[in-house]
N, C-alpha and C positions, 0 to 999 in steps of 0.2 A: 321151723322152716329154715332151710339154708340155701344160699346162693353162691355161685362162683362169680367173681369179678376179675376182669382182665383189662390191663392197661398196656397198649402197645406203643412204645416210644421209639424214638430214633436210635437209642442206645440199648435200652433194656425193656423187656416185657415182664410185667408184674402180674402175679396171680394170687388171689386170696379166696378164702372161704369165710363167709360171715353169716350170722343168723339174723332173724327178723327182730332181735332185740339190740341190734347194732354191735354185737360182740364179735370181735375178730377171732376166728378159730384156727386159721392157718395162713401162712404167707410164704411165697417163694418167688424167685425170678430167674430168668435166663437171658442171655445176650440175644437181642433181636437179630442181628446180622442180616439185615434186609438185602444187602448186596448179593447174598447167596441165592436169592430168588424166592418167589412166593410159594412155590411148591415145597421147598425145604422148610420154610417157616411154618406153613400150614401143617405139615407133617409133625413137626416138633410140638406145636401148640396143641394139636389134637391128642397126641400121646399124653401130654401133661393133663389135659382136661379129663381124659378117660381114667387116668390114675386118681385124680381128685374125686371123680364121681364114685369110684369104687370105695374110696376111703371115707367119704363124707355124706353120700346120698343126697346131693343138692337137688333143688327143683328147677333151677334156671341158670342161665349163663348171661352175663352182661359184658359187653366189650366196648371199651373206648379206644379209638385209634386216631393217631395224628393224621390230619389231612382233610380233604374234601370227601365227605361220607354221604352215601345215600342210605338213610336209616330204613326206608321202606323196602329196598331190595337187598339190604345187607352187604353193600359194596363199598370198598374204598375206591372212589372215583379217581383221586389223584392225591399222592402224598409226597411232597418235596423232600421230607426228612426220612422217608422210607425208600431210598434208592429210586425215587421217581415212579413208584408203583402206580399203575393205572388199571382200573376195572378188576380189582381183586375181590373175589367173593369170599366172605368169612363165615357168615352165619350158616350157610347151607352145609359146608363140610363139617362144621362143628356139631350141628344138629344131627347130621348123619352119623358122626363118630360117637357121640355121647347120648343121643336119644333124648336131648333136653331142649326146651325152647330157648332161643338165643336172640338177644337184641343187640344191635350195633348202633353206636352213636360216635360222633366226633369226641375225642378225648376231653376237650374243653367242656362239651355239654355234660359229659359224665362228671367232671369236676364241679360244674355248676350245680348239678343235682346233689352231689355229695356235700357241697357247701350249704345248700338250702336245707338239707335234712339234718346234717350232723353239726355244722358250725353255727348256723343261724336258727336252728330248731323251727323253721318256717315262720320266723318272726317278721321277715321282710318279704313282700310279695313281688318286688321288682329288683332283680339282682343281676349284676354282671360279674362273672367269675373269670379271672385271667390266669391262665396257666403259663408259668415261666420256667421253661426247661430248654431243651435243644432248640425248640421254636417257641413262638408266642401264640397261644390259642385263646379263644374267648367263647364262653357259653352264656346264654341269656335265659333267665327265668322271667317270664312276663305273666303277671297276675297268677303266680303260683304254678305255672306250667312251662315246660321247656318250649322255647320258641325256635322253630326251624326255618322260617321264611318260606318262600315260594317253592323251593326245591331242595331244602335241607342244608343250604349253605350259609345260613345266617351266622354272624359272629366271627367272620374272618378278619378280626382286628389286626392280627399280626401282619397281614398283607395290605393294610392301608398304607398309603404313601406319605412319608414325611418329607422326602426329597427325591424326585424322580431321576435325578442325576447322581444320586448318592451311592451308598454302599450296596454291594451285590448281595442278594438274598438267595437262599436255597431254592426258592421257587423259580429262579431264573431272571427275576426282575431286579430293579434297583430302588433303593430308598425306602423299602418296607420297614415298618416298625420292628419286625423280627430281626432285620439286618443290623439293628442297633442294640436290641435287648435280649435276643436269644443267646444261649450260652456260647454257641460257636462264634457269634458276633462279639460278645464280650471278650472272649479269649483272643479274637483277631485284634481287637483294640489293645489287649494286654501285650501281645507279641510286638506290637508297634511301640508301646509306651514303656515297657520294661527293658532296660538296657542289657541286663545280664540274666536271662531266664534261668540258667543253671543255678547261679548263686541265690536268686530269688526263691526258687523251688526248695533249695536246701534249707533256706532260712525260715520259710513260712508254711510249707506244706504240713499235712497231718503227720504226726510221729508214725514211722513205719510205712508211710504211703507217700512216697516222693512223686507228686504229680503236679504239673503246671496246669491248674484248673481253677474253676470259680471258687472252690473251697479255699485253695491256697490264696487267691486274690482277696477273699473275705478276711482271712486270718491276717494278711498283711495290712489291710485297712484297719482292722481292730487295733493294730499296733502303730497306726498313724503313718504308714507308708504313703508318701505324697502322691506318687503315680497311681497307686491302687485306689486311693481315695478319690482321685480325679476321674478315674474310669467309672467308678460307681456313681459319682455325681452326674456324669454324662448319661449313664443308664437311666437315672431318675428323671432327668430333664426330658429325655426322649420318651420315656414311658409316660410321663405326665402329659406331654403333648398329644400322644396317641390316645390316652384315656380321656383327655378333656374333650376331644371331638365326639367320642362315644357317649360321654355324659351329657353333653349339650344336645345330642340327638335323641337319646333314649330316656334321660332323666330318671335313673334308677334310685332306689332307696339306699342301696349298698353296693360297693365294689369289693370283691374278695380277691386277694392275690394268693396264689398257691403254686406248688411246684418247687423244684430244687433251688432255683435262682432266688425265689422269694425268701430263702433263709438268710440272704444278705440284706434284707429290707432295712435294717437299722442304718445302712449306709446310703440308701437311695430314697427313702420315704420323704425326707425333708425336701429334697428337690422336687419330688412329685407334688407335694402340697404347695410349694411356692408357685409352680406352674398353675395349679388350680386357683390360687389366690390372685393371680395376675389376670384372670379372665374378666373380660368386660361385662359379660352377662353373669351375674352372681347367683341368681336364684337356684339353678340346678345343683350348685355346689354348697349351698348354705346349710342344708341338713343332711348332706351325704355322709354315710358311714363308710370309712375306708378300713378294711379288715385284712390283716395278714393271717392266713389260716394256720392254726396250730398243727394241723395234720397236713404234711406236704404231699401226701398220697391220696388226696380226695378223689382223684379220677378213678382209681381202682375200687374205692369204697362206693362211690356213686354208681359205678357199673354194677356191682353186686346188688345194691339197693334197687336200682331201676329194673334190673332183671326180675327180682322178686315182686316188685310192684306190678310189672306187666304180667307176670304169672298170675297174680291175684285178680287182675282185671281180665284175664282170659285172652291176653294179647300175645303176639309174637313179634 
């Protein structure tokens, strides 16, 4: 049995085909370009899915999308990182185009499911998975099941407030966790703290790929660049503050960090742990497992897995 997994991010949309033995069979991606509008994006996504169906004969489609998602209606209600999309239907046009059952979840929920299945092998029953990319997402596994809350909006950790008069967030608010730990926020801090971005990029970016981005910032920190190390330290302190509140409230067995920004975890995990150790109420942190996912693309894997799981259960 094979399933298609889709992860719609603010920058890229990833597609995979995998089977029920967790084997990756195919992977590709295209630029989301959300500003070009929902109709253009849906057309390009449907064409890709139809091509994958013809090539691989899958039984299901799972989609993870950044933002506030209605999993029952298959809608993106609002996504600040997708050009402010509101009320975008995804499952219906894909089901029509491909003739396959389709399930839609918040991308962090899909990452949480991927972490639960692939990284943790269902060892822990209560899990928080935090996606660190353009934005900050959070998916919750409660007693072995995805937790949606009253209307599908559970886990909006990225928009919990650290400072109501603080940095501007893509959601339009100020002081959200995402406004300090999302990749756009990290690079905003870098533009302030790096005196000569051109020289910095030339010195620390990947060979053949001169970009002033979080990868460049990580490579600089690897070589002890003071400003880069300080930026990552601030990311860890702010992430620790945001996570500490969630841990005190939810008391999970395990917190999993995933997504592109998590690849820099060697520079911000110690500050996260220091925040945890400074908490006055110690019990929720005493046996907590903090894991950085080895697979930075758990969202798209989780989407494929949940789609097949729902197919087996006779759900859509």
